[in-house]
C-alpha positions as a printed NumPy array, in Angstrom:
array([[-19.612,  19.2  ,  10.306],
       [-16.872,  17.021,   8.822],
       [-17.956,  14.074,   6.686],
       [-15.699,  11.07 ,   6.131],
       [-16.668,   8.588,   3.413],
       [-15.118,   5.114,   3.619],
       [-15.263,   3.159,   0.33 ],
       [-14.608,  -0.53 ,   0.971],
       [-15.689,  -0.4  ,   4.612],
       [-16.381,  -4.15 ,   4.586],
       [-12.671,  -4.511,   5.395],
       [-13.682,  -4.352,   9.052],
       [-10.266,  -4.644,  10.693],
       [ -8.788,  -1.865,   8.553],
       [-11.916,   0.263,   8.971],
       [-11.606,  -0.194,  12.741],
       [ -8.037,   1.131,  12.686],
       [ -8.808,   4.188,  10.564],
       [-12.13 ,   5.137,  12.169],
       [-10.764,   4.386,  15.644],
       [ -7.827,   6.724,  15.011],
       [-10.222,   9.446,  13.87 ],
       [-12.433,   9.082,  16.941],
       [ -9.422,   9.749,  19.177],
       [ -9.099,  13.213,  17.614],
       [-11.476,  15.791,  19.178],
       [-11.807,  17.631,  15.869],
       [-12.991,  14.435,  14.151],
       [-14.95 ,  12.795,  16.98 ],
       [-18.168,  14.55 ,  15.901],
       [-17.85 ,  13.658,  12.218],
       [-20.407,  11.92 ,  10.059],
       [-18.845,   8.633,   8.957],
       [-20.412,   7.131,   5.835],
       [-19.422,   3.483,   5.441],
       [-19.892,   2.004,   1.968],
       [-19.446,  -1.544,   0.671],
       [-21.125,  -3.774,  -1.898],
       [-21.273,  -6.66 ,   0.597],
       [-24.26 ,  -5.841,   2.811],
       [-23.357,  -8.408,   5.496],
       [-19.798,  -7.176,   5.909],
       [-21.008,  -3.574,   5.797],
       [-23.349,  -4.164,   8.719],
       [-20.581,  -5.912,  10.669],
       [-18.368,  -2.871,  10.151],
       [-21.148,  -0.473,  11.138],
       [-21.717,  -2.428,  14.349],
       [-18.022,  -2.157,  15.222],
       [-17.896,   1.546,  14.338],
       [-20.941,   2.381,  16.461],
       [-19.578,   0.446,  19.436],
       [-16.286,   2.315,  19.115],
       [-18.164,   5.625,  19.126],
       [-19.993,   4.565,  22.286],
       [-16.85 ,   3.205,  23.936],
       [-15.034,   6.524,  23.48 ],
       [-18.042,   8.662,  24.359],
       [-17.793,  10.393,  20.988],
       [-20.691,  11.976,  19.137],
       [-19.832,  10.803,  15.629],
       [-22.714,   9.586,  13.471],
       [-22.257,   6.349,  11.505],
       [-24.158,   5.812,   8.26 ],
       [-24.172,   2.828,   5.908],
       [-24.493,   3.031,   2.14 ],
       [-24.436,   0.507,  -0.672],
       [-24.437,   3.402,  -3.152],
       [-20.973,   4.85 ,  -3.661],
       [-22.219,   8.237,  -4.828],
       [-24.54 ,   8.537,  -1.822],
       [-21.638,   7.854,   0.535],
       [-19.485,  10.431,  -1.248],
       [-22.125,  13.157,  -1.377],
       [-20.807,  16.162,   0.55 ],
       [-17.735,  14.349,   1.885],
       [-14.678,  16.254,   3.075],
       [-12.474,  13.182,   3.094],
       [-12.726,   9.944,   1.122],
       [-10.903,   6.806,   2.26 ],
       [-10.539,   4.049,  -0.342],
       [ -9.657,   0.523,   0.828],
       [-11.093,  -2.17 ,  -1.441],
       [-10.016,  -5.12 ,  -3.559],
       [-11.738,  -5.776,  -6.878],
       [-12.43 ,  -9.496,  -7.173],
       [-11.51 , -10.148,  -3.542],
       [ -9.158, -12.753,  -2.183],
       [-11.249, -15.426,  -3.887],
       [-11.105, -15.738,  -6.774],
       [ -8.808, -12.949,  -7.947],
       [ -5.878, -13.078,  -5.534],
       [ -5.83 , -16.872,  -5.707],
       [ -5.808, -16.642,  -9.511],
       [ -2.859, -14.216,  -9.434],
       [ -0.853, -16.9  ,  -7.605],
       [ -2.062, -20.155,  -9.126],
       [ -1.861, -19.272, -12.833],
       [  1.774, -18.017, -12.69 ],
       [  2.702, -21.001, -10.525],
       [  1.785, -23.278, -13.423],
       [  4.579, -21.562, -15.39 ],
       [  7.085, -21.997, -12.561],
       [  6.766, -18.344, -11.509],
       [  6.48 , -18.096,  -7.728],
       [  5.398, -14.991,  -5.792],
       [  5.104, -13.867,  -2.188],
       [  2.52 , -11.04 ,  -2.075],
       [  1.696, -10.233,  -5.744],
       [ -0.195,  -7.006,  -5.095],
       [  2.274,  -4.298,  -6.149],
       [  4.513,  -5.382,  -9.015],
       [  5.034,  -8.511, -11.102],
       [  2.233, -10.171, -13.002],
       [  0.084, -10.168,  -9.858],
       [  0.504,  -6.434,  -9.376],
       [ -0.126,  -5.729, -13.058],
       [ -3.384,  -7.689, -13.045],
       [ -4.516,  -6.088,  -9.803],
       [ -3.832,  -2.675, -11.327],
       [ -5.894,  -3.51 , -14.41 ],
       [ -8.791,  -4.557, -12.167],
       [ -8.474,  -1.676,  -9.72 ],
       [ -7.755,   1.528, -11.64 ],
       [-11.085,   1.632, -13.543],
       [-12.959,   1.672, -10.232],
       [-10.671,   4.334,  -8.783],
       [-11.466,   6.389, -11.876],
       [-15.16 ,   5.887, -11.097],
       [-14.591,   7.166,  -7.553],
       [-12.793,  10.215,  -8.971],
       [-15.682,  10.814, -11.376],
       [-18.231,  10.596,  -8.548],
       [-16.133,  12.865,  -6.36 ],
       [-15.997,  15.491,  -9.111],
       [-19.799,  15.409,  -9.197],
       [-20.719,  15.407,  -5.479],
       [-17.619,  16.377,  -3.424],
       [-15.143,  18.114,  -5.742],
       [-13.122,  19.652,  -2.906],
       [-12.73 ,  16.42 ,  -0.924],
       [ -9.326,  14.859,  -0.302],
       [ -8.946,  11.216,  -1.367],
       [ -6.859,   9.106,   1.027],
       [ -6.044,   6.102,  -1.091],
       [ -4.997,   2.858,   0.618],
       [ -5.451,   0.511,  -2.344],
       [ -2.716,  -1.573,  -3.966],
       [ -0.954,  -1.43 ,  -6.349],
       [ -0.414,   2.004,  -4.798],
       [  2.032,   3.444,  -7.33 ],
       [  0.105,   2.286, -10.409],
       [ -3.13 ,   3.585,  -8.892],
       [ -1.703,   6.988,  -7.974],
       [ -0.045,   7.431, -11.368],
       [ -3.221,   6.487, -13.248],
       [ -5.475,   8.654, -11.07 ],
       [ -3.431,  11.79 , -11.612],
       [ -2.952,  11.03 , -15.307],
       [ -6.72 ,  11.021, -15.939],
       [ -7.938,  13.319, -13.132],
       [ -5.149,  15.869, -12.536],
       [ -7.441,  18.178, -10.534],
       [ -8.305,  15.458,  -7.993],
       [ -6.909,  16.1  ,  -4.517],
       [ -5.425,  12.789,  -3.468],
       [ -2.584,  11.066,  -1.685],
       [ -1.64 ,   7.397,  -1.623],
       [ -0.942,   6.102,   1.875],
       [  1.097,   3.193,   3.167],
       [  2.554,   2.288,   6.565],
       [  5.878,   0.94 ,   5.318],
       [  8.045,   3.97 ,   6.176],
       [  6.913,   4.381,   9.779],
       [  6.415,   0.632,  10.245],
       [  9.928,  -0.284,   9.121],
       [ 11.451,   2.469,  11.263],
       [  9.8  ,   0.866,  14.283],
       [ 11.193,  -2.557,  13.285],
       [ 14.726,  -1.207,  12.933],
       [ 14.485,   0.555,  16.296],
       [ 13.541,  -2.812,  17.807],
       [ 16.452,  -4.561,  16.078],
       [ 18.861,  -1.982,  17.546],
       [ 17.099,  -1.767,  20.941],
       [ 16.585,   1.985,  20.522],
       [ 13.4  ,   3.836,  21.552],
       [ 11.409,   4.598,  18.43 ],
       [ 10.946,   8.163,  19.646],
       [ 14.719,   8.737,  19.44 ],
       [ 14.831,   8.111,  15.682],
       [ 15.279,  10.731,  13.007],
       [ 15.163,   9.736,   9.364],
       [ 14.559,  10.89 ,   5.82 ],
       [ 13.211,   8.518,   3.194],
       [ 12.201,   8.88 ,  -0.442],
       [ 11.594,   6.884,  -3.597],
       [  8.563,   5.033,  -4.886],
       [  5.976,   3.128,  -2.905],
       [  7.412,  -0.119,  -1.522],
       [ 10.822,   0.916,  -2.873],
       [ 11.719,   4.025,  -0.94 ],
       [ 14.986,   4.039,   0.993],
       [ 16.148,   5.618,   4.237],
       [ 18.623,   8.181,   2.944],
       [ 19.419,   9.163,   6.535],
       [ 18.71 ,   6.998,   9.559],
       [ 19.847,   8.409,  12.891],
       [ 19.256,   8.286,  16.654],
       [ 19.431,  11.058,  19.228],
       [ 22.344,  11.033,  21.655],
       [ 21.986,  12.079,  25.323],
       [ 23.588,  15.467,  24.503],
       [ 21.007,  16.192,  21.794],
       [ 23.261,  15.419,  18.821],
       [ 22.476,  12.587,  16.39 ],
       [ 24.47 ,   9.532,  15.326],
       [ 24.277,   7.586,  12.063],
       [ 22.696,   4.149,  12.646],
       [ 23.832,   2.521,   9.404],
       [ 27.16 ,   1.294,  10.898],
       [ 25.237,  -0.439,  13.703],
       [ 22.823,  -2.024,  11.217],
       [ 25.657,  -3.368,   9.064],
       [ 27.725,  -4.621,  11.987],
       [ 24.695,  -6.255,  13.62 ],
       [ 23.811,  -8.096,  10.403],
       [ 27.39 ,  -9.298,   9.844],
       [ 27.525, -10.591,  13.42 ],
       [ 24.161, -12.36 ,  13.095],
       [ 22.55 , -10.41 ,  15.937],
       [ 19.963,  -8.816,  13.666],
       [ 17.417,  -8.927,  12.253],
       [ 15.347, -10.111,  15.182],
       [ 12.411, -12.383,  14.515],
       [  9.465, -10.38 ,  13.232],
       [  7.16 ,  -9.481,  16.099],
       [  4.076,  -9.812,  13.899],
       [  4.959, -12.673,  11.537],
       [  7.807, -15.083,  12.358],
       [  7.718, -16.427,   8.792],
       [  9.118, -13.116,   7.519],
       [ 12.37 , -11.938,   9.133],
       [ 14.103,  -9.07 ,   7.34 ],
       [ 16.977, -11.071,   5.882],
       [ 16.286,  -9.988,   2.292],
       [ 16.337,  -6.299,   3.166],
       [ 19.485,  -6.512,   5.262],
       [ 21.249,  -8.423,   2.482],
       [ 20.186,  -5.78 ,  -0.047],
       [ 21.435,  -3.035,   2.284],
       [ 24.875,  -4.651,   2.418],
       [ 25.152,  -4.429,  -1.376],
       [ 23.233,  -1.216,  -2.125],
       [ 24.235,   0.777,   0.956],
       [ 20.741,   1.75 ,   2.099],
       [ 17.743,   0.089,   3.763],
       [ 14.494,  -0.225,   1.808],
       [ 11.226,   0.692,   3.506],
       [  9.021,  -2.222,   2.455],
       [  9.096,  -5.716,   3.947],
       [ 11.426,  -8.487,   2.859],
       [  8.587, -10.64 ,   1.536],
       [  7.541,  -7.747,  -0.717],
       [ 11.019,  -6.681,  -1.779],
       [ 12.042, -10.221,  -2.731],
       [  9.618, -10.187,  -5.665],
       [ 10.517,  -6.676,  -6.928],
       [ 14.062,  -7.699,  -7.844],
       [ 15.589, -10.636,  -9.759],
       [ 17.986, -11.846,  -7.06 ],
       [ 16.114, -13.873,  -4.471],
       [ 13.29 , -15.992,  -5.929],
       [ 14.673, -18.342,  -8.565],
       [ 13.343, -21.62 ,  -9.912],
       [ 15.835, -24.352,  -9.069],
       [ 17.452, -22.371,  -6.234],
       [ 15.802, -23.657,  -3.063],
       [ 18.995, -22.701,  -1.237],
       [ 18.167, -19.011,  -1.741],
       [ 14.612, -19.496,  -0.518],
       [ 15.866, -21.285,   2.593],
       [ 18.822, -18.979,   3.295],
       [ 16.737, -15.803,   3.195],
       [ 13.558, -17.439,   4.54 ],
       [ 11.445, -16.137,   1.682],
       [  7.782, -16.981,   2.331],
       [  6.449, -18.058,  -1.065],
       [  2.642, -17.821,  -1.336],
       [  2.677, -15.644,   1.779],
       [ -0.317, -13.493,   0.877],
       [ -2.796, -16.372,   0.325],
       [ -1.594, -17.962,   3.561],
       [ -2.016, -14.65 ,   5.389],
       [ -5.502, -14.175,   3.95 ],
       [ -6.6  , -17.627,   5.105],
       [ -5.324, -16.888,   8.602],
       [ -7.109, -13.536,   8.668],
       [-10.361, -15.133,   7.529],
       [-10.111, -17.722,  10.317],
       [ -9.321, -15.06 ,  12.921],
       [-12.139, -12.823,  11.764],
       [-14.742, -15.567,  12.209],
       [-14.019, -15.624,  15.945],
       [-13.397, -11.896,  16.219],
       [-16.66 , -10.954,  14.529],
       [-18.637, -12.929,  17.102],
       [-16.792, -11.269,  19.978],
       [-17.543,  -7.833,  18.524],
       [-21.224,  -8.699,  18.141],
       [-21.577,  -9.637,  21.804],
       [-19.226,  -7.072,  23.363],
       [-20.729,  -4.034,  25.054],
       [-17.526,  -2.048,  24.578],
       [-14.695,  -2.283,  22.054],
       [-11.156,  -1.263,  22.902],
       [-10.006,   1.454,  20.497],
       [ -6.227,   1.425,  20.215],
       [ -4.42 ,   3.865,  17.957],
       [ -2.614,   2.585,  14.871],
       [  0.373,   3.795,  12.842],
       [ -1.794,   4.758,   9.85 ],
       [ -1.615,   8.33 ,   8.578],
       [ -5.281,   8.973,   7.705],
       [ -6.436,  10.507,  11.003],
       [ -3.261,  12.591,  11.265],
       [ -3.941,  14.039,   7.823],
       [ -7.627,  14.719,   8.435],
       [ -6.897,  16.354,  11.787],
       [ -4.196,  18.575,  10.257],
       [ -6.49 ,  19.732,   7.45 ],
       [ -9.443,  20.402,   9.778],
       [ -7.509,  22.129,  12.574],
       [ -4.556,  23.6  ,  10.705],
       [ -2.229,  21.863,  13.172],
       [  0.756,  20.883,  10.995],
       [  1.933,  17.309,  10.592],
       [  4.524,  15.495,   8.495],
       [  3.65 ,  12.244,   6.749],
       [  5.057,  10.143,   3.92 ],
       [  2.695,  10.245,   0.962],
       [  2.503,   8.954,  -2.597],
       [  1.914,  11.791,  -5.035],
       [  2.42 ,  12.6  ,  -8.689],
       [  6.017,  13.621,  -9.332],
       [  5.983,  17.334, -10.089],
       [  9.699,  17.802,  -9.581],
       [  9.572,  16.352,  -6.058],
       [ 12.227,  13.772,  -7.021],
       [ 13.95 ,  15.343, -10.032],
       [ 15.848,  12.111, -10.763],
       [ 12.601,  10.224, -11.524],
       [ 10.106,  10.729, -14.399],
       [  7.614,  13.569, -14.268],
       [  4.13 ,  12.324, -13.411],
       [  5.289,   9.042, -11.865],
       [  4.026,   8.246,  -8.375],
       [  6.739,   9.076,  -5.833],
       [  6.809,   8.652,  -2.055],
       [  8.203,  11.702,  -0.256],
       [  7.846,  13.576,   3.045],
       [  4.785,  15.834,   2.967],
       [  3.681,  18.709,   5.165],
       [ -0.039,  18.641,   5.939],
       [ -2.057,  21.532,   7.354],
       [ -5.126,  23.567,   6.396],
       [ -3.597,  23.879,   2.904],
       [ -3.862,  20.098,   2.406],
       [ -0.945,  17.911,   1.238],
       [  2.279,  19.766,   0.439],
       [  5.006,  17.4  ,  -0.823],
       [  8.659,  18.305,  -0.31 ],
       [ 11.514,  18.053,  -2.798],
       [ 14.151,  15.347,  -2.293],
       [ 17.378,  15.502,  -4.303],
       [ 20.642,  13.624,  -4.325],
       [ 19.308,  10.063,  -4.131],
       [ 22.262,   7.718,  -4.811],
       [ 22.316,   6.573,  -8.446],
       [ 22.147,   2.843,  -7.692],
       [ 18.857,   3.404,  -5.846],
       [ 17.421,   5.525,  -8.649],
       [ 18.4  ,   2.829, -11.166],
       [ 16.677,   0.135,  -9.11 ],
       [ 13.523,   2.258,  -8.801],
       [ 13.46 ,   2.71 , -12.578],
       [ 13.213,  -1.061, -13.083],
       [  9.923,  -0.943, -11.165],
       [  8.783,   2.337, -12.738],
       [  9.034,   0.694, -16.172],
       [  6.368,  -1.829, -15.172],
       [  4.165,   0.829, -13.57 ],
       [  4.432,   3.185, -16.532],
       [  3.514,   0.509, -19.079],
       [  0.558,  -0.679, -16.992],
       [ -0.721,   2.905, -16.785],
       [ -0.134,   3.317, -20.533],
       [ -2.162,   0.15 , -21.183],
       [ -5.059,   1.59 , -19.175],
       [ -4.88 ,   5.113, -20.567],
       [ -4.506,   4.013, -24.192],
       [ -6.611,   0.834, -23.899],
       [ -3.685,  -1.034, -25.419],
       [ -3.426,  -4.761, -24.669],
       [  0.118,  -4.949, -26.036],
       [  1.356,  -2.753, -23.213],
       [  0.122,  -5.335, -20.705],
       [  2.53 ,  -7.829, -22.259],
       [  5.27 ,  -5.187, -22.333],
       [  4.795,  -4.447, -18.637],
       [  5.152,  -8.141, -17.759],
       [  8.178,  -8.544, -20.046],
       [  9.986,  -5.747, -18.211],
       [  9.126,  -6.932, -14.715],
       [ 12.474,  -7.876, -13.102],
       [ 11.324, -11.084, -11.403],
       [  9.166, -12.316, -14.29 ],
       [ 11.881, -11.605, -16.879],
       [ 14.453, -13.471, -14.786],
       [ 12.312, -16.626, -14.817],
       [ 10.356, -16.771, -18.099],
       [ 11.094, -16.201, -21.785],
       [  9.101, -13.849, -24.017],
       [  6.695, -16.473, -25.346],
       [  6.025, -17.826, -21.876],
       [  5.29 , -14.324, -20.604],
       [  2.836, -13.65 , -23.416],
       [  1.068, -16.952, -22.824],
       [  0.932, -16.309, -19.064],
       [ -0.606, -12.864, -19.566],
       [ -3.206, -14.337, -21.933],
       [ -4.107, -16.957, -19.31 ],
       [ -4.402, -14.333, -16.574],
       [ -6.576, -12.066, -18.711],
       [ -8.861, -14.982, -19.522],
       [ -9.099, -16.026, -15.866],
       [ -9.858, -12.47 , -14.716],
       [-12.295, -11.713, -17.528],
       [-15.316, -10.665, -15.376],
       [-13.279,  -8.077, -13.44 ],
       [-11.353,  -6.445, -16.289],
       [-12.27 ,  -3.361, -18.348],
       [-14.273,  -4.032, -21.49 ],
       [-11.495,  -3.04 , -23.888],
       [ -9.227,  -5.73 , -22.45 ],
       [-11.926,  -8.399, -22.251],
       [-13.274,  -7.827, -25.75 ],
       [-10.084,  -7.996, -27.767],
       [ -8.586, -11.263, -28.857],
       [ -4.951, -12.009, -28.143],
       [ -2.671, -11.192, -31.069]])
């Protein structure tokens, strides 16, 4: 019988999506689902939702709850990780408020920049602990890793635990494709595309739609013409604060469309968020402090939603765009599937460093994750990716070598941070962030005094 362990199951909405997707698959509908979280109240809320989903679908899955990580992992076939060390409060708030005092503004701060660096320093040690526990109690399990900063996490996991079977998962590739289909008024099912790069900075190298005669046409001319004419992008269907103006503007200059959202992409590059340039913020509708605002809205929504789940006899189980259930079903049944996954670069993108975390198309079947090789990425895209890889590589080096200086180096090379602050400001900012995050950081970083 298949066992699925969910680490960080107190994220009830995300757990509902992943477990609900699994329950729709006959091969997974009888699984044992072990939900684990350190917050007992949120864990029980998630278990209640999971059990009602099982009943609503008439499945025979068994839901367990665990506050012990190793107990949840014991005998697992698949491990899903979806947690945030330090939570929204205080750690995410700290990642925004401390840089803001230096005039450094952010939008999401969970992938790159000083926010992404600090989140990586908090997160990787616990991912290493999961890998250690998996080696002890479920060495053949596949880790499906949904934790940000995805690229830093994936790179650090494979650097220390090269034998671990794992893939980093995101919904940006398939999610953005759906957005672009909507902008062009094309059925999503008619799309054909190929994307590759690094997490949150992969690009659609080909983006096409099927013609009535079965041939395919290139959609990039329609995207460019629609943007020039002001017809697209359409307002975001899920968040009207965040239209895709940044990404369309970047496409016009770089030639290709990036897979992650405009609010994310704006803080990975030095061109859009600038102190003293409110015109840029207004022109491209860049939602500064978007992630804290989004978290507050989600907290408010969950208060009402949790009560409705508690009293409901049945829970509707819609299917999401996440890859986890597709992967698990393919491994269990052998039925092949193609997903976009984040894996260690073992020649899969020859233009990028060996060992870095790259996002490429992957075949999945009974042989697990099989990444494909992507060559010929345009040089301007590779160069842009390298500016982000520098930050990721130095953050991983800081963790692997327990070297505080590399934390400063990572921040100094971050494109957005370097465009706004000088070297002394960056060092002082990093010191302030380390001090503020002290309880959640590894001992080697907490114990040493700043140089």
